[in-house]
N, C-alpha and C positions, 0 to 999 in steps of 0.2 A: 495221867500226865505223860506226854511224849517229849523226849529230849533228843538232841543230837550233840555229840561230843566230837569235835574236830581237832586234830593235832597235826601241825605242819611247821616246817622251818621257813623263814623268810630271809631274803637277802639283806633287807634294810627295813627295820621296823618303822622308822620315821617316814618312809615312802609307802609302806604297806598300810599303815593305820588310816590315812585319809581315804584310800580306796575302800577299805573295809567299812568305814563310817558312811561313805557315799552309797555303798551297796545296801545299806540298812533299809532303804525304801523298798528295794526289790525283795529283801527277806520278809519284811512286814507284809507286803502284797501277796507273798506266797504262803503266809500263815504263821510266820515266826512271831512269838510273843515277847521277844527280847531274851536276854540272858546275861552271861558273864564272859569277860575276856581276861585271860591270864597269860603271863610270860614266865618261862622257867627261870627260877632263881640261879640255876647253874649254867644255863645257856640262853641268853637274851634273844637269840634268833628263833628259839622254839616258842610257838604260840599255841595256846589251847583255848578253844571257844566252846562254851556250853550254851546251847540255845533251846528254849522251850518252843514247842510247835503245837498247832491244832491237832495234827495227826501224823502218824508215821508215813502215811501215803504222801501227804503234802511235803513232808521233809525229804523223803526219798526223791520225789519228783524234782524238788529244788536242787538237791545235791548232784543230780545227774544232768542239770540244765547246761546248755551251751553258754548261757549268760554268766553263770557262776564260773565256768571254766575260763572264760575270757577275762572276768574280773580278777581271778587268781593270777592269771598271766600278767595282767597290767600291774598288779600289786607286788609281783616279785616273789611268789611262793616258790621255794627252792627245792622241794622234794614232793614225793607222793604223799597226799594227805591220808591220815588214818581217820576213818569216819565210823562212829559207833552210834547205833540207834538204840535208845535206852527207854525203859519204862520205870517211872518212880514207884518204888514199893514201900518206902518209909521215909520219914523226915525226922531223924533222931534229934534230940535236943543237944545243946552244946556240951 
């Protein structure tokens, strides 16, 4: 299982979220299988996205695309994103 974890800050979550939602079609077309969206409990401008992908290659290609850069600019991403490419090794119980 391939995952991508993205952490960045946004200027205004209410403006960022619709752009993120709209860009879901592009993520899906690029191989994303969906994921989870989180906001920091201590800093609501900090957003963390965990997405599952077909492959790391497709995920890397997407994260380096001009289309994503433009969407992030439109959405108001306020800092450099931290991006981690992850392999699932276990799924522990609760």
